[in-house]
N, C-alpha and C positions, 0 to 999 in steps of 0.2 A: 666770533672768536678773535681775540687780539693776540698780537705778538708783543712781548714786553722785554725790557732790559733787565736781566738778572743782576743781582749784586755780584760784583766781580770777586776774584780770590781775596782781594783786600777787605771785602765785606763792607763797603762804604754805603751801598744803596739799601734802603729799607724795603720791607715787603710791600707790594702794591696795595693801595688803599681801596681799590675797587674789586668787585667779585666777578669780573669777566673771565671767561674760560680761556686758558692758555694751553697751547700744544707744547708739551715738554718732550725733549729728546735727551735721554739719560743713560749713561753708562752705570749699570748697577754694580755696586761694590759691597753693599751690606744687605743681608736679609736676616732679620732677627728671629729667634725662636718664637713660636706662637704663645699668646697670652689669652686668658678668657675674655670674652666679649658677650654682653647680654644680647646684643643685636645679631651678631654673626656666629656665635659659638666660640670662635677663636679668630684672632687677627695677628698679622705680622706687620712690622715696620720695615720699610725699604729706604735705603739712602744711596745716593750716587752723585755724579757730577754731570752738569749740562755739557753736551757735545756740540753746541752751537758756538762757533768761534767768537762771534760778537756778543754772546750772552753767557759768559762763563759763570759758574757758581755751584755751590752745594745745593742739593735738593733732598728733602725728606718727604716720603709719600706714606700717608696713614689716614684712614685704616684700609688694609687690604685683607679680605677674608681668607682664612686658612681652612682647608687646603684649596677651596674652589677657585679662588682668584690668584693665589700665589704659586700654584703648581705649574703654570705655563711658562715661567721664565726663571732664570737662575742668575747667580752672581757672574759677572763678566759678560752678560748679555747687554745689548743696546736696545732699549725699549722706547716706544713713543706712547704718550698718554695725554689725554685732556685732563686738566686739573684747575682748581681754583685755590687762592690763598686760604689756608686754614684759619678760621676765626676762633676756633676752640683752642688753638695753640698759637701763642703770640711769637714764638721763635721764628725768625725771618726766613729760615730755610724750609718751613713746614707747609706742605700743600695737601689738599684733599683730592685724591684721584677719582676720576669717573671710570670705573674699572671696565665697563663695557667698551670703552674706547682704546684700551691698552692692546698694543701689538708688539711683537718682537721684530725689530728691524734687522738685527744681526745677532747670531748666537756665538757665544764663546770667543770674544775678541782675543787675539793673540797679544803677547806681552809688548811687542813693539807698538801696536796700536794703542793699547792701554797706557803705555808710557807717555805717548804724545798728549793724551788728555789729562793725565795726572801730574805731569811735571810742574805745571803752574802752581800746584798746591803743596809742593814739597819745599818747605822753608824751615830750616833748623831754628830760626828765631821764634817760630810758633811752637812752643813747648806746652806740655801739660800744665805746668805751673803758670805760664802766661795766660792760658785759656781760663784757668780757674780764677786768676786775679781779675781778668776782664769780666767774667761772669758775675763776680761780686760787685763790680763798680758800674757796669753798663747794662742797661735794660735790654739793649739790642746787640749784645755781644754774640760772637760766633758760637754756635752750638754744635757744629760738626767740623771735624778736621782730620787730617792725616798727620800723625806725629811720629817722629823717630825716637825710640827709646835709646838712652845711652847704654843701658844694660838691663836685661831681664834677670831678676834675681830669684824668681820662683813662680810656681803655679800651684795654687792650693785647691784641691778638689774636696768638697764636703757634701754631706747629705743635704738635700733640699729640705727646707722647713715647711713646705706646703704653700698653697696659695695664700696671699694676704686676705684679710676679711673682705676688702673691696673686690678682689678678684674672685673669691669664693661666692660672693653675692652675684657676680656676673654669671658664674657657672649655674647657680641655682635659678636665676631669672631665665636663662636660655633654656634649660632643661624643663622648666615649668610651662613653657609656651605650648599651647595646644597645636597639634599638627594633624589637621583633619584629613589631609590628603596623602600623608606619608611621604612628603617631598623634601622635608627638612631633617637633616641629621642632628638629633638632639643628644648625641652621646657626649657625656661630660669630658672636657679636656683634662687629662691627668697632669698633675704637676711633674716636672722633671725629677729624676731620681737624684741628680747631683747638681750642684752649682760649681763653677770654676772661676777662680779669681787670679788675675795676673798681678805679680809684684814686680815693680820696675822703677828705675831711675830715669827721668827724662833728661833732656840736654840743658836744662836750666842749671846754671852754676851753683845755685843755692838749693837745689832739689834734695829733699830728705826722703823721697820715695813715694810711690803711689800704689794703692791696692784697688784694683777695679775688676768688677765682674765681667765675664764675657757673656754677651747676649747672642752670639753667633748661632744661627740655626744648625750649623754643622755639629756643634757641641751636643745639642739635644738629640739630633738625628743619630749620632753615633751611639748614644745611650740606648736607643731602641733596639740595637743589635746586641746589647749586653744584658738583656733581661734575665738570662739564665746563668749569669756569671756573678759570683759573690762580690760583695762590695769592695774588698781590698784589691782584688784582681781587676775589677772594672775601673776603679780609680787609677790604678797603675797604667792601664791601657790609655785612658783619657789623658793622663799626664804625658805619656810618651808621644802622643799625637800632637797635643796642643802646646807643649813646652819643648820637648826634645826634638821633634821634627819641624814644626812650624817656626819655632824660635831658636833653631840650632845656632851655636856661636858663629859658624861660618857664614850664616845668612845675614844679609843687610835687610832688616825688616822695618815696617812701620805699623802702627795701630790706627785703624779707623775708629775714632772716638766720637761719642755724642753724649749730650747731657740730658737731664730729666726736666720736663716742663715745669714741675713744681719745686724742684731743687736744682737751680741752675749751676751750682758749683759742683754737683755730683755727676761725674762722667763715667761711662761704661765703655768697654771695648766691643765694637760691633764685628770686627774681623781683623785678621792679620794680613798685611800686604808684604809681598816680597819684592824688593828692588833687585834689578839685574846689575851686578857689579860691572 
């Protein structure tokens, strides 16, 4: 196992070209809601920052099986895991974890500790508009960032349209697998009831607005407690939590954002970050 130099916050260094195993130490800041997987039934994606002073950088871990592998740690935990650069995903931040090696080094870091690790990534020159421009022009552009919106203008909750054909194919493939010993859960992963989309202006002077879906696991987890609540009331409760509370006007907030591997200019919100004033 080797130690390597991560790309720094400026993102100048490319993903390593070899497949040697690296021990990563990561402050977890994003856990996405589960999506169907033909192999695991469901997977989540995790994002965070390296906590090695001489190896800073954003890290994306995928795939992580849900719930078997993802239930042992949470956002704000410090984790260690062996991983190799993902060859199925060319984005420089993407790593394939060896989940049997994952351990929680510290649970629930306090805001002072988190601020020490995250301050190098807070740069108002890194706007959502600049990230999209770079993604259009550069093959190796940053695909993860923490951006500070100038103003959140809305949060739209809508009925989920169901899994895409590709996702549904994964559900079908997983549930069709024979389980001779009864050791594999082949229960189909249900699609969320709602989607939520943030509307906001970033700090780019020419910004005309962004509309980005939230992939936060907390958004889907909250829906599981609203199964007996009618749509209008459930949508109102989700709006109160993810717009009115998390993005209250008196809060100084940031969005953890990441793009899609197949559509590099298309970014989503992974989680909301609160800055301490």
